[in-house]
FIPA-605497 format. One record per residue (C-alpha): z, x, y; residue number from 0; residue in three letters. Coordinates in steps of 0.2 Angstrom, whole numbers, plus 2048, in hexadecimal, padded with zeros to 3 digits. Example, Ala and Ser with C-alpha at 12.3 -4.5 7.8 and 13.67 -1.06 7.14 Angstrom:
{{827; 83E; 7EA}; 0; ALA}
{{824; 844; 7FB}; 1; SER}
This chain:
{{9B2; 8EC; 65F}; 0; UNK}
{{9C1; 8E2; 65B}; 1; UNK}
{{9CC; 8F2; 65A}; 2; UNK}
{{9C8; 8F7; 66B}; 3; UNK}
{{9CD; 8E7; 673}; 4; UNK}
{{9DD; 8E7; 66B}; 5; UNK}
{{9E1; 8F8; 672}; 6; UNK}
{{9DA; 8F1; 683}; 7; UNK}
{{9E6; 8E2; 682}; 8; UNK}
{{9F6; 8ED; 67E}; 9; UNK}
{{9F2; 8FB; 68D}; 10; UNK}
{{9EE; 8EC; 698}; 11; UNK}
{{A00; 8E4; 694}; 12; UNK}
{{A08; 8F5; 694}; 13; UNK}
{{A04; 8F8; 6A6}; 14; UNK}
{{A08; 8E4; 6AB}; 15; UNK}
{{A1A; 8E9; 6A4}; 16; UNK}
{{A1C; 8FA; 6AC}; 17; UNK}
{{A15; 8F1; 6BD}; 18; UNK}
{{A22; 8E4; 6BC}; 19; UNK}
{{A33; 8EF; 6B7}; 20; UNK}
{{A36; 8F2; 6CB}; 21; UNK}
{{A35; 8DE; 6CF}; 22; UNK}
{{A42; 8DB; 6C2}; 23; UNK}
{{A3B; 8D8; 6B3}; 24; UNK}
{{A46; 8E2; 6AA}; 25; UNK}
{{A58; 8DE; 6AD}; 26; UNK}
{{A69; 8EA; 6AD}; 27; UNK}
{{A7A; 8E7; 6A9}; 28; UNK}
{{A82; 8EE; 6B8}; 29; UNK}
{{A87; 8E1; 6C8}; 30; UNK}
{{A88; 8E7; 6D9}; 31; UNK}
{{A9C; 8DF; 6DA}; 32; UNK}
{{A9C; 8E2; 6EF}; 33; UNK}
{{A90; 8D2; 6EF}; 34; UNK}
{{A9B; 8C7; 6E5}; 35; UNK}
{{AAB; 8CA; 6EE}; 36; UNK}
{{AB1; 8BE; 6FB}; 37; UNK}
{{AAD; 8C3; 70E}; 38; UNK}
{{AB5; 8C0; 71F}; 39; UNK}
{{AA5; 8BD; 72C}; 40; UNK}
{{AAE; 8B9; 73E}; 41; UNK}
{{A9F; 8B3; 74A}; 42; UNK}
{{AA5; 8B4; 75E}; 43; UNK}
{{A9B; 8A4; 765}; 44; UNK}
{{A9C; 89C; 776}; 45; UNK}
{{AA5; 8A9; 780}; 46; UNK}
{{AA7; 8A3; 790}; 47; UNK}
{{AAF; 8AC; 7A1}; 48; UNK}
{{AAD; 8AB; 7B2}; 49; UNK}
{{A9F; 8B7; 7BA}; 50; UNK}
{{AAB; 8C1; 7C4}; 51; UNK}
{{ABE; 8C6; 7C4}; 52; UNK}
{{ACB; 8D0; 7D0}; 53; UNK}
{{AD4; 8E0; 7CB}; 54; UNK}
{{AE6; 8DA; 7C6}; 55; UNK}
{{AE0; 8C8; 7C4}; 56; UNK}
{{ADF; 8BF; 7B4}; 57; UNK}
{{ACE; 8BB; 7AA}; 58; UNK}
{{ACE; 8AB; 7A2}; 59; UNK}
{{AC5; 8AC; 791}; 60; UNK}
{{ABE; 89F; 784}; 61; UNK}
{{AB5; 8A1; 776}; 62; UNK}
{{AB2; 89B; 763}; 63; UNK}
{{AB5; 8A5; 754}; 64; UNK}
{{AAC; 89F; 743}; 65; UNK}
{{AB0; 8A7; 733}; 66; UNK}
{{A9E; 8A4; 72A}; 67; UNK}
{{AA6; 8B0; 71B}; 68; UNK}
{{AAB; 8AA; 70A}; 69; UNK}
{{ABE; 8B0; 70C}; 70; UNK}
{{ACB; 8AB; 716}; 71; UNK}
{{ACE; 8B7; 726}; 72; UNK}
{{ADF; 8BF; 72B}; 73; UNK}
{{AE6; 8BD; 73D}; 74; UNK}
{{ADB; 8C7; 747}; 75; UNK}
{{ADD; 8D3; 756}; 76; UNK}
{{ACE; 8D2; 763}; 77; UNK}
{{AC9; 8DF; 770}; 78; UNK}
{{AC3; 8DF; 782}; 79; UNK}
{{AB9; 8EE; 787}; 80; UNK}
{{AB6; 8F0; 79A}; 81; UNK}
{{AAC; 8FD; 7A3}; 82; UNK}
{{AB2; 90F; 7A4}; 83; UNK}
{{AB9; 90C; 793}; 84; UNK}
{{AC7; 901; 797}; 85; UNK}
{{ACD; 8FA; 787}; 86; UNK}
{{AD9; 8EA; 785}; 87; UNK}
{{ADF; 8E4; 775}; 88; UNK}
{{AE7; 8D3; 771}; 89; UNK}
{{AEF; 8D4; 760}; 90; UNK}
{{AEE; 8C5; 755}; 91; UNK}
{{AE5; 8B9; 760}; 92; UNK}
{{ADA; 8B3; 753}; 93; UNK}
{{AE2; 8A9; 746}; 94; UNK}
{{ADE; 8AA; 732}; 95; UNK}
{{ACF; 8A0; 730}; 96; UNK}
{{AC9; 896; 721}; 97; UNK}
{{AB7; 89B; 71B}; 98; UNK}
{{AAC; 88F; 725}; 99; UNK}
{{AB8; 88A; 731}; 100; UNK}
{{AB8; 88D; 744}; 101; UNK}
{{AC4; 88E; 754}; 102; UNK}
{{AC2; 88E; 765}; 103; UNK}
{{ACF; 899; 76E}; 104; UNK}
{{AD4; 89A; 783}; 105; UNK}
{{ADD; 8AA; 788}; 106; UNK}
{{ADF; 8B4; 797}; 107; UNK}
{{AE0; 8C8; 79A}; 108; UNK}
{{AE5; 8D0; 7A8}; 109; UNK}
{{AD9; 8DD; 7B0}; 110; UNK}
{{AE1; 8ED; 7B1}; 111; UNK}
{{AE2; 8F6; 7C2}; 112; UNK}
{{AD8; 905; 7BB}; 113; UNK}
{{AC9; 8FA; 7B6}; 114; UNK}
{{AB8; 8FF; 7BF}; 115; UNK}
{{AB4; 8F5; 7CD}; 116; UNK}
{{AA2; 8EC; 7CE}; 117; UNK}
{{A96; 8E5; 7C0}; 118; UNK}
{{A99; 8ED; 7AF}; 119; UNK}
{{A9B; 8EF; 79D}; 120; UNK}
{{AA5; 8E0; 795}; 121; UNK}
{{AA7; 8DE; 784}; 122; UNK}
{{AB1; 8D3; 777}; 123; UNK}
{{AB3; 8DB; 766}; 124; UNK}
{{ABA; 8D1; 758}; 125; UNK}
{{AC5; 8D9; 74A}; 126; UNK}
{{AC4; 8EC; 751}; 127; UNK}
{{ACF; 8F4; 745}; 128; UNK}
{{AC6; 8EB; 736}; 129; UNK}
{{AD6; 8E1; 72F}; 130; UNK}
{{ACD; 8D5; 726}; 131; UNK}
{{AC7; 8DA; 715}; 132; UNK}
{{AB5; 8D8; 710}; 133; UNK}
{{AB1; 8D7; 723}; 134; UNK}
{{A9E; 8D5; 72A}; 135; UNK}
{{A9D; 8DD; 73A}; 136; UNK}
{{A8C; 8DB; 73E}; 137; UNK}
{{A8B; 8C9; 742}; 138; UNK}
{{A8F; 8C3; 751}; 139; UNK}
{{AA0; 8CD; 751}; 140; UNK}
{{A9E; 8D2; 762}; 141; UNK}
{{A99; 8CB; 774}; 142; UNK}
{{A91; 8D6; 781}; 143; UNK}
{{A8E; 8D3; 793}; 144; UNK}
{{A91; 8D8; 7A4}; 145; UNK}
{{AA1; 8D3; 7AF}; 146; UNK}
{{AA3; 8D6; 7C3}; 147; UNK}
{{AB3; 8DD; 7C5}; 148; UNK}
{{AB9; 8DD; 7D9}; 149; UNK}
{{AC6; 8E5; 7E0}; 150; UNK}
{{AD6; 8DB; 7E3}; 151; UNK}
{{AD2; 8CD; 7F1}; 152; UNK}
{{AC1; 8CF; 7F2}; 153; UNK}
{{AB6; 8C0; 7F0}; 154; UNK}
{{AA4; 8C1; 7E4}; 155; UNK}
{{A9C; 8BD; 7F5}; 156; UNK}
{{AA5; 8CB; 7FF}; 157; UNK}
{{AA0; 8D7; 7F1}; 158; UNK}
{{A8D; 8D0; 7F1}; 159; UNK}
{{A8C; 8D3; 808}; 160; UNK}
{{A93; 8E4; 803}; 161; UNK}
{{A87; 8E8; 7F6}; 162; UNK}
{{A76; 8E2; 7FE}; 163; UNK}
{{A6C; 8F0; 7FF}; 164; UNK}
{{A68; 8F3; 812}; 165; UNK}
{{A6C; 8FF; 820}; 166; UNK}
{{A7D; 8FA; 822}; 167; UNK}
{{A83; 8FA; 810}; 168; UNK}
{{A97; 8FB; 80F}; 169; UNK}
{{A9A; 903; 7FF}; 170; UNK}
{{AA9; 90C; 804}; 171; UNK}
{{AB4; 8FB; 805}; 172; UNK}
{{AB1; 8FA; 7F4}; 173; UNK}
{{AB8; 908; 7ED}; 174; UNK}
{{AC7; 907; 7FA}; 175; UNK}
{{AD8; 906; 7F2}; 176; UNK}
{{ADD; 8F4; 7F4}; 177; UNK}
{{AEB; 8F3; 7EA}; 178; UNK}
{{AFD; 8FB; 7E7}; 179; UNK}
{{AFA; 904; 7D8}; 180; UNK}
{{AE8; 909; 7D6}; 181; UNK}
{{AEC; 919; 7CB}; 182; UNK}
{{AE6; 91A; 7B8}; 183; UNK}
{{AF3; 91A; 7AB}; 184; UNK}
């Protein structure tokens, strides 16, 4: 009888050990070195810009960048994307940031003549060419919203009047060439 209880105990112990192996009971000499390397994790925050801008005018842009990583970042480019794939690169606009450091940046961009008129896509991308080693790009690394791009000299109020649904919508005035050069480069 005593021998049968010992066999049951050994079987139960063997089952418990096998069940705990996937949960870290057994250890390994292999270490994932990528989790130990310092990384740069730039967060884009507090993006401020006007709700509308005219073709050919300057778009003021203010934002905060914080390095929440464990390594110092390098000078970094920023890319502004507008509707119809209009991309503008601002080289080295973001200075080198120590781990935990943040900075507020104010800049302006010139809205090109070939940008789509109307309410459309607006995106700010930090480090689009992945200049920083160990860069984490999934944590607030871009900001996405909309921006109203108006023809030269048109006010947001006039745009609203022209696009107000009704029997006399004057959509042709929105698309007329108001600048000296509106051809795409």
